[in-house]
C-alpha positions as CSV (number, residue, x, y, z in Angstrom):
1,M,-5.3,11.8,-11.1
2,F,-8.7,13.5,-10.5
3,R,-9.0,16.7,-8.6
4,G,-12.4,18.2,-8.1
5,E,-11.1,21.8,-8.3
6,G,-10.2,21.3,-12.0
7,V,-13.8,20.3,-12.9
8,P,-16.9,22.5,-13.2
9,E,-18.8,22.3,-9.9
10,R,-21.9,20.6,-11.4
11,E,-19.8,17.9,-13.1
12,R,-17.5,16.9,-10.2
13,F,-19.7,14.2,-8.6
14,E,-20.5,12.5,-12.0
15,C,-16.8,12.5,-13.0
16,W,-15.7,11.0,-9.7
17,R,-18.6,8.4,-9.7
18,E,-17.6,7.4,-13.3
19,L,-14.0,6.8,-12.2
20,V,-15.0,4.7,-9.2
21,G,-17.5,2.8,-11.3
22,R,-14.9,1.5,-13.7
23,T,-13.9,-1.2,-11.2
24,R,-16.4,-0.7,-8.3
25,D,-19.9,-0.7,-10.1
26,S,-22.6,0.5,-7.6
27,E,-25.3,3.0,-7.2
28,V,-23.5,6.0,-5.7
29,T,-25.4,8.8,-3.9
30,S,-24.3,11.7,-1.7
31,D,-25.9,14.7,0.0
32,H,-22.8,16.7,-1.2
33,C,-23.2,16.1,-4.9
34,D,-23.9,19.8,-5.7
35,D,-20.4,20.7,-4.4
36,F,-18.5,17.4,-4.4
37,R,-14.9,18.1,-3.4
38,A,-13.0,14.9,-4.1
39,E,-9.7,13.6,-5.3
40,M,-8.7,10.3,-6.7
41,R,-5.5,8.6,-8.0
42,R,-5.9,5.5,-10.2
43,L,-2.9,3.4,-10.8
44,E,-3.1,0.4,-13.1
45,L,-0.8,-2.5,-12.0
46,G,-1.5,-5.0,-14.8
47,P,-4.9,-6.5,-13.9
48,V,-4.8,-4.9,-10.5
49,T,-6.1,-1.3,-9.9
50,L,-4.9,0.8,-7.0
51,L,-7.2,3.5,-5.9
52,R,-6.4,6.4,-3.5
53,T,-9.3,8.7,-2.8
54,S,-10.6,11.5,-0.6
55,F,-14.3,12.4,-0.6
56,P,-17.2,13.6,1.5
57,P,-19.8,11.3,3.0
58,T,-21.3,9.0,0.3
59,R,-23.3,5.8,0.0
60,F,-22.5,2.9,-2.3
61,Q,-25.2,0.3,-3.0
62,R,-24.6,-2.8,-5.1
63,T,-28.0,-4.4,-5.4
64,E,-29.0,-7.9,-6.5
65,R,-30.3,-6.4,-9.8
66,R,-27.0,-4.7,-10.5
67,V,-25.1,-8.0,-9.8
68,R,-27.3,-9.9,-12.2
69,R,-27.0,-7.1,-14.8
70,S,-23.2,-6.8,-14.7
71,D,-20.6,-8.7,-12.7
72,L,-16.9,-8.2,-13.5
73,G,-15.9,-10.9,-11.0
74,V,-13.7,-8.5,-8.9
75,F,-12.5,-8.3,-5.3
76,H,-12.6,-4.9,-3.7
77,L,-10.0,-4.5,-0.9
78,T,-10.2,-1.2,1.1
79,L,-7.9,0.2,3.8
80,L,-9.6,3.1,5.6
81,L,-7.2,5.9,6.6
82,D,-9.7,8.4,8.0
83,G,-13.4,8.6,8.5
84,G,-15.7,5.6,8.9
85,F,-17.7,2.9,7.1
86,A,-20.9,1.2,7.9
87,L,-21.3,-2.0,5.9
88,T,-24.4,-4.2,5.4
89,R,-24.3,-7.4,3.4
90,D,-27.3,-9.5,2.5
91,T,-29.5,-9.7,5.6
92,G,-26.6,-9.7,8.1
93,P,-25.8,-7.2,10.8
94,T,-24.2,-3.9,10.0
95,E,-20.4,-3.8,10.5
96,T,-18.6,-0.5,11.3
97,F,-15.0,0.2,10.4
98,G,-12.7,3.0,11.5
99,P,-9.3,4.3,10.5
100,G,-6.7,1.5,10.2
101,N,-9.4,-1.2,9.4
102,L,-9.1,-3.2,6.2
103,H,-12.0,-5.1,4.6
104,M,-12.7,-6.9,1.3
105,L,-15.9,-7.3,-0.8
106,D,-16.8,-9.3,-3.8
107,S,-18.6,-7.8,-6.8
108,S,-20.7,-11.0,-7.1
109,H,-22.6,-10.2,-3.8
110,P,-24.8,-7.3,-2.9
111,F,-23.7,-4.7,-0.3
112,D,-24.7,-1.4,1.1
113,L,-21.7,0.7,2.2
114,R,-22.2,4.1,3.9
115,A,-19.0,6.2,4.2
116,F,-19.0,9.0,6.8
117,G,-16.3,11.5,7.9
118,S,-14.6,11.7,11.3
119,R,-17.0,12.9,14.1
120,A,-14.2,15.2,15.3
121,Q,-14.6,17.3,12.2
122,A,-17.4,19.9,11.5
123,P,-20.2,18.3,9.4
124,A,-19.4,20.4,6.4
125,E,-15.7,19.4,6.5
126,R,-16.1,15.6,7.2
127,R,-14.2,13.5,4.7
128,I,-13.2,9.9,4.0
129,E,-9.6,8.9,3.1
130,A,-9.0,5.4,1.8
131,V,-6.7,3.4,-0.4
132,G,-7.8,0.2,-2.0
133,V,-7.2,-2.3,-4.7
134,D,-9.5,-4.1,-7.2
135,F,-8.4,-7.3,-8.9
136,P,-10.1,-10.3,-10.6
137,T,-11.3,-12.9,-8.3
138,A,-9.8,-15.6,-10.5
139,L,-6.3,-14.3,-9.6
140,L,-6.6,-15.3,-5.9
141,P,-5.2,-18.9,-5.4
142,L,-7.6,-19.8,-2.7
143,P,-10.9,-21.7,-2.6
144,P,-13.6,-19.2,-3.2
145,H,-15.9,-20.7,-0.6
146,R,-13.2,-20.2,2.0
147,V,-12.5,-16.6,1.0
148,H,-16.2,-15.9,1.3
149,E,-15.9,-16.5,5.1
150,L,-13.8,-13.4,5.4
151,L,-15.7,-11.0,3.1
152,G,-17.1,-7.9,4.8
153,R,-15.2,-8.4,8.1
154,G,-12.9,-5.7,9.5
155,F,-9.2,-6.5,10.1
156,S,-6.6,-4.4,11.9
157,S,-3.9,-3.1,9.6
158,R,-1.5,-3.0,12.6
159,E,-1.1,-6.8,13.0
160,G,0.7,-9.6,11.2
161,A,0.4,-10.2,7.4
162,C,-2.4,-7.6,7.3
163,A,0.0,-4.9,8.5
164,L,2.5,-5.9,5.7
165,L,-0.2,-5.7,3.1
166,S,-1.4,-2.3,4.3
167,E,2.1,-0.9,4.5
168,F,2.7,-2.1,0.9
169,L,-0.5,-0.4,-0.4
170,V,0.3,2.9,1.3
171,G,3.9,2.8,0.0
172,L,2.6,2.1,-3.6
173,D,0.4,5.1,-3.3
174,R,3.2,7.3,-2.2
175,Q,5.5,6.1,-5.0
176,A,2.8,6.1,-7.7
177,A,4.2,9.1,-9.6
178,A,7.7,7.5,-9.8
179,L,6.6,4.1,-11.1
180,G,7.2,3.2,-14.7
181,P,5.2,0.9,-17.1
182,V,7.8,-2.0,-16.8
183,E,7.5,-2.4,-13.0
184,T,3.8,-1.8,-12.5
185,P,2.6,-5.3,-13.7
186,R,5.1,-7.0,-11.3
187,L,3.8,-4.8,-8.4
188,G,0.3,-5.9,-9.2
189,G,1.3,-9.5,-8.8
190,I,3.0,-8.8,-5.5
191,V,-0.2,-7.2,-4.2
192,V,-2.2,-10.4,-5.1
193,D,0.5,-12.5,-3.4
194,L,0.3,-10.4,-0.2
195,V,-3.5,-10.6,-0.2
196,A,-3.3,-14.4,-0.6
197,A,-0.8,-14.7,2.2
198,W,-2.9,-12.6,4.5
199,L,-6.1,-14.4,3.8
200,A,-4.5,-17.9,4.0
201,R,-3.1,-16.9,7.5
202,E,-6.6,-15.8,8.6
203,L,-8.1,-19.1,7.3
204,D,-5.3,-21.3,8.6
205,A,-5.1,-22.5,5.0
206,E,-1.5,-21.7,4.1
207,A,-1.0,-25.1,2.5
208,A,-3.5,-24.1,-0.1
209,V,-1.3,-21.3,-1.4
210,P,1.1,-22.2,-4.1
211,D,4.8,-22.3,-3.1
212,D,5.8,-19.4,-5.5
213,T,3.1,-17.1,-4.0
214,R,4.2,-17.9,-0.4
215,Q,7.9,-17.2,-1.4
216,R,7.1,-13.9,-3.0
217,A,5.1,-12.8,0.0
218,L,8.0,-13.9,2.2
219,V,10.5,-11.8,0.3
220,E,8.2,-8.7,0.6
221,N,8.0,-9.4,4.3
222,V,11.8,-9.4,4.4
223,R,12.0,-6.1,2.5
224,A,9.5,-4.5,4.8
225,F,11.4,-5.8,7.9
226,V,14.7,-4.4,6.5
227,G,13.0,-1.0,5.9
228,R,11.8,-0.8,9.5
229,N,15.2,-1.8,11.0
230,L,17.7,0.1,8.8
231,H,18.8,2.0,11.9
232,D,20.2,-1.2,13.5
233,P,23.9,-1.7,12.6
234,E,23.4,-5.4,13.6
235,L,20.9,-6.0,10.9
236,T,22.6,-9.0,9.3
237,P,21.3,-11.8,7.1
238,A,21.4,-14.1,10.2
239,V,19.2,-11.6,12.1
240,I,16.8,-11.3,9.3
241,A,16.5,-15.1,8.8
242,A,15.9,-15.6,12.5
243,A,13.1,-13.0,12.5
244,H,11.4,-15.0,9.8
245,H,12.1,-18.4,11.2
246,I,14.1,-19.6,8.2
247,S,17.7,-20.6,7.7
248,V,20.3,-18.2,6.4
249,S,21.0,-20.4,3.4
250,Y,17.3,-20.5,2.4
251,L,17.0,-16.7,2.9
252,H,20.0,-16.2,0.5
253,R,18.7,-18.6,-2.1
254,L,15.1,-17.3,-2.0
255,F,15.9,-13.5,-1.8
256,T,18.4,-13.7,-4.7
257,R,16.1,-15.6,-6.9
258,Q,13.2,-13.2,-6.3
259,S,15.4,-10.0,-6.5
260,G,17.1,-10.4,-9.8
261,G,20.4,-11.6,-8.3
262,E,20.7,-9.0,-5.6
263,T,21.7,-10.5,-2.3
264,V,20.2,-9.7,1.1
265,A,23.3,-7.9,2.3
266,A,23.5,-5.8,-0.9
267,F,19.8,-4.9,-0.5
268,V,20.4,-3.8,3.0
269,R,23.4,-1.7,2.0
270,R,21.6,-0.1,-0.9
271,R,18.6,0.8,1.2
272,R,20.8,2.4,3.9
273,L,22.6,4.5,1.3
274,E,19.3,5.5,-0.3
275,R,18.0,6.6,3.0
276,A,21.1,8.5,3.9
277,R,21.1,10.2,0.5
278,R,17.5,11.3,1.1
279,D,18.2,12.5,4.7
280,L,21.2,14.5,3.6
281,A,19.0,16.3,1.1
282,D,16.3,17.1,3.8
283,P,16.4,20.7,4.9
284,A,14.9,19.8,8.2
285,L,18.0,17.7,8.9
286,R,20.6,20.2,7.7
287,D,22.0,20.8,11.2
288,L,22.5,17.1,11.8
289,P,26.2,16.1,11.2
290,V,26.9,13.8,8.3
291,H,28.2,11.1,10.6
292,A,25.0,11.3,12.7
293,V,22.9,10.9,9.5
294,A,24.9,7.8,8.6
295,T,24.5,6.4,12.1
296,R,20.7,6.8,11.9
297,C,20.8,4.7,8.8
298,G,22.8,1.9,10.5
299,L,26.2,3.0,9.1
300,P,28.2,4.0,12.1
301,R,31.7,3.8,10.6
302,A,32.2,7.3,9.0
303,A,35.1,6.3,6.7
304,E,33.3,3.2,5.3
305,F,30.1,5.2,4.8
306,S,31.9,7.9,2.9
307,R,33.6,5.5,0.6
308,A,30.4,3.5,-0.1
309,F,28.4,6.7,-0.7
310,K,30.9,8.1,-3.2
311,T,31.1,4.7,-5.0
312,A,27.3,4.6,-5.3
313,Y,26.6,8.3,-6.2
314,G,29.9,9.8,-7.4
315,L,29.9,12.5,-4.7
316,S,31.0,12.5,-1.1
317,P,28.1,12.8,1.5
318,S,29.0,16.4,2.2
319,E,29.1,17.3,-1.5
320,H,25.7,15.7,-2.1
321,R,24.2,17.6,0.9
322,R,25.7,20.9,-0.3
323,Q,24.4,20.5,-3.8
324,A,21.0,19.3,-2.7
325,L,20.4,22.0,-0.2
326,A,21.7,24.7,-2.5
327,G,19.4,23.5,-5.3
328,G,16.4,23.6,-2.9
329,A,17.3,27.1,-1.8
330,G,17.6,28.2,-5.4
331,G,14.2,26.7,-6.3
C-alpha cells in the first residue's frame, strides 16, 4: 500500500511512477509532480496484479520505441471509478471514458492516455480513481487477433458479463486486506476466466473459450447473483438455475465441483448468515429488531434463524449483537 503522505514531497511522484511501471511501463508525466498526492494498493494474485489507485491528472505514453525496448506481453484492464480518460492508439481517433467505463490495452501496442479529474471538482482538487488488473497475454484463451478488435474500446460496467467482472474487481479491492496467500492465486485465475467470458461474449466467440473457463465464470456469475438476491426468501436452487438458463441438476453438479463440495443451498444459507452477522454488528442498524435483520437477509422464520445462527457462530443473534456493539463502544 502506497500513501503519498508517508513519502517526502519531492519523492512522491517518482515512488508512485515506479510502482505503476512494474506492470504498466510507460512515460508518465504530470503537472502535479511537485506535490503529487496519490495512493495505490497492489495485490498480487499469482500472475495477475490488481491495482487500486487514486491520483491527480497525469499522462501515460507508451511509445513505439518503448515497446521495442521492453515488452512484458501484458494486458492492462482498467475500470474508471471517477474522473476521465482520453485515449489515443496508433493513428486512430481519441476515445474518451467516464466513470463506470472499462477498457483494455495491450503492452505490445503504443498508446497515449491522458487522465483528468472530474469537471465538477476545483482544478486543484481533481483526481482519478480507478481499479485495474494486469496479466500476461498468454493466459487469455482467445485468439489474439480477435481480442485486438476490442482493445481501446470503452464498455459499460453496468451491463452483462462486463458488470460481473467489474463487480468482482471492486469486491477484490475491498477484501484485499483480508485475503491470504493460499487463496490469492485462485482469485487471479477467476479474474482471467471472467475477462475471457466477457470478451468472448463481446466477440460472439464463446465456443473458443475452454469448457472449464466457461464453467468457472458461470459459477462466479451464480455467486454474484446470490449476493444480489439474498433478501429474497424464494432464492432457491431452482430459481438460480432458471436465471442462468441451466438445469437444476447441472447447477448442483457444477457448483459443488467448483466450490470444494459446498452445495448451492449451503452457499446461500452461509451467505445469509454472514450478512446477518455483519448487520447485527452494525451500529447504524442497532435499532432494527433482530427478526427484521434476519428478514432483510432472506431468513423470515425467527426460530429457524436463531437456531442456524447459534449453530454457525456459537452465540444467539442477540448475544452476538450485544457483544459486537459493546466492543465497538469500548473501542
